Each structure stands twice: as C-alpha cells, then as structure tokens.
N, C-alpha and C positions, 0 to 999 in steps of 0.2 A: 342594566342594559349594558352599557359598554363592555363591563368585564363578561359578561356574556359573548357577546359576539366577537369581542377577542379571543377568546376560547374555543368558540367553532372555528374561526379563522385557523389556530392555529392546529387543529384537530385536521384540519386540509390538507394543510402544509405538510402535516406527519403522514398523512394517508401517501400524499402526491410521491413522499420521499420514499414510505416503505414500498411503491411497486416499481419505482425507479431503480434500474438496472447499478450495479456498483461499476463504475469506468477505473479497472484496474490496469495500471503499467505494468508490465513484467521483464523486466532485464535478465537475461541469461545468454550465452552464446553456445547453449547444447537446446536442440532443436525440438529433440524428442523432449526436454524440461519444458517447452511452452504449452506442448501439445497435453501433457501428462495435467499444467495446470488450468489450460482451459476446460479439459475433461471433467477434472475433479469439482473446480469452480462452480460447472454447471448451465443451465438456461439464467441463473440468478446476476450471474455478474457479466459486463462485457470488458474481454480482455484482450490489450493490445502489446502483444510480443516484440521488442528489441533484441540484439544483439550484444550492444555495447552499449557503454558509459555515454559517448558520443550521441548516439543514434536515442539512448535515453534523454538527453536536454535539447537535443531537438525537439522531441515527440512536448517533452512539459513547456517549448516554447508553443508552440499549440496548442494542446489542450492540457488541464490541472487535473489528473484524474482524483478520483477519492481515496483509493489507496497505492502506492507504491511498492510493488516485492520485487526484490533484487537477491540472486546469488551474489559471495562474494567472488570466489573467484571465477573469472570472466574468461578462460583460455588463455591466451598470451597476451593478451592485452596488457600495454601501461596500468592503466586505470581497474580497481577494483569497485565492488559493491561499496567497500566503504569511502573509496573515494566520491563516489555518487550521494551515497548519507550525506557527508560532509558539506559537497557542495550544497544538497536541498538543504539544509540547515542553515546556512551561510547567504543564501536567500530570501530577503522579507517574504515576496509573494509568493514562495516555494515553501518556508518552513511549516506552516503548517500543514502540512500532507504526511500523514500517516505511511511511516516507511516499516516495511517488516523482510527481513533478512532471511530466503528461502536456501540454507543451504546444506552441502553436506562438512561442512567443518563442526565438528562437536563438543574440540576442546573446551574447558573453562575460559582460556585464554582468547579465543578465538571471539568467543560469545561477550565478554567485557568488551574483548575491543568492537565487534558490533556495536551496545551499546555507547560504547565512548564514543563512536563513529554518531552517534545520533540516530540510531534507530529506536523503536516503538516495542516492538516485539522478532522474537528470533526462534526460528521452525526449522528442526534439522530434517532434512533426506534421509530414509525416503517418508513420506507424508501421509498422511491419511485424510483423504477428502473431508470427512465431513466434520473433522478437528480443524483445517485447513479452511473451509467455510465460516467455520464460528468465529475461529480468530481474527478474517478479515472484516467481520459483520463488526464483532467486539471494537476492531480498531476504526474502522468509519462511527460507530457509535461514540466512542470517549471521546473522538474530535470535534462532532458535530456538540455535543455537549460544551465542550471548551466554548468553542465558538461563540456560545449561546449564554456562556457564562463568565461574568470577571470576576475575575480572581483578584 
C-alpha cells in the first residue's frame, strides 16, 4: 500500500512540474536578442532578460532560474558569458543550474572554451525556435533527474 501512494504522490509532483512554466534567465546585451528568445520560447517559459554579468548575479541572488541562457560576447563589458558560467559553477548553491550558451561565436575553440567554463549546452545563433525549446526542456529534465539520482 505504501508504494502505491508513493507512486501516486510522485505522479502528482510530475504533473505539477509539467504544467509549471520553466523559469529562464537570459543574459545578452542586445535587447533584440531578448525579444527573439522571448518570442521563440513562447508561453511555456517565463523569461527574465538582463544585459550584463552584474545584472545576472543580482538576479541570481533574488531568484534561481530553472535554466540560464547567456551570450558569450556581452558588448563592451569586461566580463563575458564564460565568466558568468565559471562564476555559477564556483558557487555551491548555484552550480546545479543548467547553463546554455546561445551565441554567434561558431569556432570549435569557442565551443570548447564554453564547455571548459562549465556550460551544459552550446547553441549557435541564428537559432530555430523549436530547437531552442527542445534544448531548454532537455537541460531542465537532465538536471531534474540528476538531483533525484544519487551517483
């Protein structure tokens, strides 16, 4: 009996998670990129846009997103999306956040640098909306499974 109610309880949790909008923190100094990501992710996601690493840090102090998406090149700022990624991986309370780099940098060296900094995924601009949605959902699912599985 106990297993049955446990199973039903887990199903209810999964159903609640399935209907909850994923919280996305998007970091890019280009305001148009924010509009494109919000449009691409549509109604199934709640997207908060910030334009700098400092703003991202402030946002992370207030609310932990389900997924963080960042451009590598953030305009004329000294810090980049790679710096933000390294920062997140260095903070125990944040390191579980899946990080996607969504960038116009396309070389193999750029991709390796992104993964070396701690990115979980690397998507090149211009992007397809359905592809972006699928990648974000995949990152959230993988991280959710990692939290519930002891390795």
